[in-house]
C-alpha positions in Angstrom: -32.8 7.8 10.8 -29.3 9.0 10.0 -28.4 11.0 6.9 -25.1 9.9 5.3 -23.0 12.0 2.9 -20.8 10.5 0.2 -17.9 13.0 0.9 -17.7 11.8 4.5 -16.7 15.3 5.6 -17.2 14.4 9.3 -15.2 11.1 9.2 -12.6 11.9 11.9 -10.5 8.8 11.0 -9.5 10.4 7.7 -6.7 12.9 7.6 -6.2 13.3 3.8 -8.4 12.1 0.9 -9.4 12.7 -2.7 -13.2 12.9 -3.4 -15.1 13.3 -6.7 -18.7 12.8 -7.8 -20.0 12.3 -11.3 -23.6 12.1 -12.7 -24.2 9.3 -15.3 -27.0 8.7 -17.6 -26.1 5.3 -19.3 -28.2 2.4 -20.3 -27.1 0.2 -17.4 -26.8 3.0 -14.8 -28.5 6.3 -14.1 -27.5 8.2 -11.0 -24.4 9.4 -9.2 -21.1 7.7 -8.8 -18.7 9.0 -6.1 -15.0 8.3 -5.7 -13.3 8.5 -2.3 -9.6 7.6 -1.9 -7.9 7.5 1.5 -4.4 9.0 1.5 -3.8 9.3 5.2 -5.8 8.2 8.2 -5.5 8.0 12.0 -6.0 4.2 12.1 -7.3 1.5 9.7 -10.9 0.3 9.9 -11.3 -3.4 10.5 -14.6 -5.5 10.6 -15.1 -9.1 11.4 -17.5 -11.3 9.4 -17.9 -15.1 9.7 -14.6 -15.5 11.7 -12.7 -13.4 9.1 -11.2 -10.1 9.9 -11.3 -7.6 6.9 -9.6 -4.2 6.6 -12.1 -1.9 5.0 -10.2 1.4 5.2 -6.5 2.1 5.1 -4.0 4.2 3.1 -4.6 3.8 -0.6 -8.1 2.3 -0.3 -10.8 3.5 -2.6 -14.5 3.5 -1.9 -16.7 3.9 -5.0 -20.4 4.6 -4.3 -23.3 4.1 -6.7 -26.4 6.2 -6.0 -28.9 4.7 -8.5 -31.7 7.0 -9.5 -35.2 6.1 -8.1 -33.9 3.2 -5.9 -34.0 2.5 -2.2 -30.3 1.5 -1.9 -26.8 2.8 -2.3 -23.9 0.5 -3.2 -20.4 1.1 -1.8 -17.6 -1.0 -3.3 -14.5 -1.0 -1.2 -11.2 -1.6 -3.0 -7.8 -2.1 -1.2 -4.6 -0.3 -2.1 -4.0 -2.8 -4.9 -7.5 -2.0 -6.3 -8.9 -5.5 -5.4 -12.5 -5.6 -4.1 -12.7 -6.0 -0.4 -16.5 -6.0 -0.3 -19.7 -4.6 -1.7 -21.8 -2.9 1.0 -25.4 -2.1 0.2 -27.2 0.4 2.4 -31.0 0.2 2.2 -32.3 3.8 2.3 -35.5 5.7 2.5 -34.4 8.3 0.0 -31.4 9.9 -1.5 -30.6 13.4 -2.7 -28.0 16.1 -3.2 -26.8 18.8 -1.0 -26.7 22.4 -2.3 -23.0 21.7 -3.1 -23.8 18.7 -5.2 -22.8 16.0 -2.7 -25.0 12.9 -2.8 -26.6 11.7 0.4 -29.0 9.1 1.6 -31.2 8.5 4.6 -30.1 5.1 6.0 -32.8 2.5 6.9 -30.3 0.5 9.0 -30.6 -2.8 7.1 -27.6 -3.7 5.0 -26.5 -6.4 2.6 -22.8 -7.3 2.2 -21.2 -9.3 -0.6 -17.7 -10.7 0.0 -15.4 -11.4 -2.9 -15.6 -15.2 -2.2 -19.3 -15.0 -2.9 -20.7 -15.0 0.7 -23.8 -12.8 1.1 -24.7 -11.4 4.5 -27.8 -9.6 5.6 -26.8 -7.4 8.6 -28.2 -5.0 11.1 -31.6 -6.5 11.3 -31.5 -5.8 15.1 -30.8 -2.1 14.4 -33.8 -1.9 12.0 -36.1 -3.5 14.7 -34.7 -1.2 17.4 -35.3 1.8 15.2 -38.9 0.8 14.7 -39.5 -0.1 18.3 -38.2 3.3 19.4 -40.2 5.2 16.8 -37.2 6.4 14.8 -38.8 4.9 11.6 -42.4 4.1 10.6 -43.9 0.7 9.9 -43.8 1.7 6.2 -40.0 2.4 6.5 -39.6 -0.9 8.3 -41.5 -2.8 5.6 -39.7 -1.0 2.8 -36.3 -2.0 4.2 -37.3 -5.6 4.5 -38.8 -5.8 1.0 -35.8 -4.0 -0.6 -33.3 -6.3 1.2 -35.2 -9.3 -0.2 -35.3 -7.9 -3.7 -31.6 -7.2 -3.5 -30.8 -10.7 -2.2 -32.8 -12.3 -5.0 -31.0 -10.1 -7.5 -27.6 -11.2 -6.1 -28.6 -14.9 -6.0 -29.9 -14.9 -9.6 -26.9 -13.1 -11.0 -28.8 -9.9 -11.9 -26.9 -7.7 -9.4 -24.9 -5.4 -11.9 -22.7 -3.5 -9.4 -20.0 -6.1 -9.2 -19.0 -5.5 -12.8 -20.1 -1.8 -12.9 -17.9 -0.8 -9.9 -14.7 -2.1 -11.5 -15.7 -0.7 -14.9 -16.6 2.7 -13.5 -13.4 2.9 -11.3 -11.3 2.3 -14.4 -13.2 4.4 -16.9 -14.2 7.4 -14.7 -11.6 7.7 -12.0 -8.3 6.0 -13.2 -6.7 9.4 -13.5 -7.7 10.3 -9.9 -6.1 7.3 -8.3 -2.9 8.2 -6.4 -0.5 5.3 -5.9 1.5 4.9 -2.8 5.2 4.8 -3.2 
């Protein structure tokens, strides 16, 4: 199992960035929200989904992460340089926490859910989850938790109860609009 940190301090692709983290205790969301804007990078990050090629990281892109309290997932909303959503990426996790420096982290359970702006929903990395279980990297309970959490999230998305589509845009504007550096 891999521990992932919201500040991405070891992401070699990135040369210059802005990072911030804030704790919220609101009616709709309790937990940490992190802001990560890319100012300079060695090369853009591209992914291919359903015969479409998407740029996920480039100069000016913003990644907003939600670490909801007492949940088994973390939501990353990726915005392009024009602050349009590129995708919502949901990592299923065993647990989440904070470093001594106050940086949110999560222990990744491999299975992920992706929502594209056109409404397509993808469940990805099932093979990685199965390999991790087969190789003893995770327990049967971890495996079952990942599958159950993914199903719960998919149901939430399909029934319109997934709040992070609206929250991400709202939190970006309300919490971090002053942190966003525009390219000239």
